[in-house]
N, C-alpha and C positions, 0 to 999 in steps of 0.2 A: 504494500500500500504506500502511496506517496507520503513523505514526511509532512507533518502538520506545518503549515505556514510556508511551504516551499512548493510553488506551482510547477507542474510538469508541462513542458512545451510539447505540443503535438508534433512539431517538425524539428525537434532539436537534432542537429546533425553536425558531425565533426568533419573538418578538412584533414585529409592525410597529406602531410607535408613531406617532400622529398628529402631523404637523409640517408646517405651511404652508411651501412653498418648499424642502422638503428631504426626506430619507429617513433614518429611524432604525430599526434592527433591534436588539432586545435579547434576549440569552440570559441569563436570570436566574441560572443556574448551569450551568457546563459541566464536564464530566468531564475533569480534567487527568491522570488516571491515577496521581495521588499526592495526598497531603494538601496543600491550598493553603498552609497555614502552613509546612509543610516546604519547599515550593517557594519561598516568599517568603524564608525564611531562607537558602536556597542562593543565591538571586539577590543578596541583600544582601551575602553573604560573597564572592561570586565576581566581581561586576561591577566595572568600573573607574569609580567614581563621581567626579564633579567638581561644583564649585559655580561656574557660569559668571557672568561679569559682563555686564550689559546696560546700555545707555544710555537714559535717560528724560529728555527735555527737556535734553539736554546733560550730564546728571550720570550717573556710573557707580554702579551698585548690584549687590550680590551677589544672585543669584536666591534666593528664599525656599524652596529645595528643592535636592536633589542630582539630577544627571542623568547618563545614560550613553547613548552612541550606538553601535549595532552594525549591521553589515550589509555591503553590497557597494558602497555609494556614499556620498559626502559629502553634507552638507546645510547650507543657510544659512537663518537666520531671525534677525530682530531684531539684525542686525549681527554675529551669531555664526556662525563657520564650524566645523562639526563634522566631524572626520575619522573615518572608520569604524574601529571595532575589529572584528576577525574574529569571526564567529559562534562562540559556545560551543556545546557539544553540547546543553546544556539549552535555550538560546534557539533553536537550529536546529530542535529537536524541537517546541518551542512554536509556531514559525512554521508548520511543516507542519500542525500540529493546527488552527491558526486558519485557514489556507488551506482546509483540508477543510470546515470549518464555514461559511465565508463564500463559498466558491467564487471566491476572488480570490487573485492572486499578490502577494506582498510581497517586497521586497529589502532592507528596513531596519526597525529598531525603535528608538524613543526610549523610554527608561525614565526615569520620574520617581519619586523617593523622597521622600515626604512624611513627615518624621520624627515629627511630632506635629501638634497642632491649629494651631500657629503657621505651618506651611508652607502654601504656596498656589500657585495658578497664575492669573495675571491673565486677564481676558477677551480673547480673540483668535480669529482664524480661521486655520486651516491652509491658506492660499491662496497660498503661495509658488509661483513659476513652476516650481520643481523638482518639484512634486507633480502637475503637469498641471492641466487645466481643471476636471475633475470628480472629484477624488480619492476613493477609498474608504479610510477609516481605521478600523482595528479596534482598539478600546480594551479591554484586559483589566485588571481591577482585582483586587488581592490585599491582604488585611489589613483594616484598619479601614474601616468604611463612611464615605464622605464624600459630600456633596451636589454633584452635577454640575449646572451651570447653563448654559442657553442663552438668548441674547438676540438677537432679530432686529436686523439691522444698519440697517434703515430704517423698518420698520413699528412705530410706537409703539403701535398698537392691540393688538398681540399681547403677552400677558404673558410674563414670564420663566418659562421651563420649569425646574422644579426636580426633580431625579431622584436619589434615593439609589442609589449603586452599591455593592452588597455584594461581599464577597470571592468570587472565581471567576465573577463576571459578565462578560459580553462585550457591548460596545456597538459596533455598526457604523454609522458615519456615511458616507453616500455621496450620489451625485447632486449636487444644487446646495446641499447643506448648508453647505459652507464658503463659498460665494459669498454666501449670505444670512444666515448665523448666526455669532455669536461664542459661544465656550464657555469655561468656566473652573471652578476650584475655589477657593472663598473661604476665607480664614482664619476660624476659628470660635472662639467663647468656650469652648464645652464641650471639656474635655480628651478626647483620644482617642489611640489607639496609632498605630503606623506604618502607612503605606499605600504600596504600589507600584502604579504604573500603567504599562502597556506599550502603546504605540501603534504598531501595525504599519502600514507604509505602503510605497508604491512610488515611488521616485525615478526620474524620467524624464530624458531627455536635456535639457540646458540649452536647446537650440534648439527643444524641442517646444512646441506651443501651451500657453499657461497664462495666469495673471494674477497681478498683484501688488496688494496693498492700497494 
């Protein structure tokens, strides 16, 4: 049954984007059942935001964004251990909506809050063992449009993919995308407003087949 408060589009369809060694599906705008800006304000106000520290070449830095982790399982990446916060009603309804669109089950979501043009996400692949060998990751954008970049991990003949992600768009990365590609959000010179990104994923048993970078 549809999640309460989240309308189902009769003709919701994704575009399959060309990507060597990977699979990308893009919904340019999905029906969230409410105004995306209103939803963003609710999430900013209600979520448990933190600014994590990461180590780069032995030095500790604050991540250039805020983040929050919700769901049923913990998660490890870049030396950080995230303990799950229980689903809020809003996030649980969003999860069901994204599951319906992507025909995939998720048990966790990582939220990243880019406060302005100075906040960013370095190039990386979501290839932690906890995600399994060929993870499906659904990325929902809210707020200011930012450029999403993908770079192949070994093929220098392939150009960087640059993709603007507007508010209420949904990008599904699946198949071998995380094995062969890195992705990120660069800091930019042009000023912009805040952006939220929610990446829904499924954490598997630690002993399940997977790979590490």
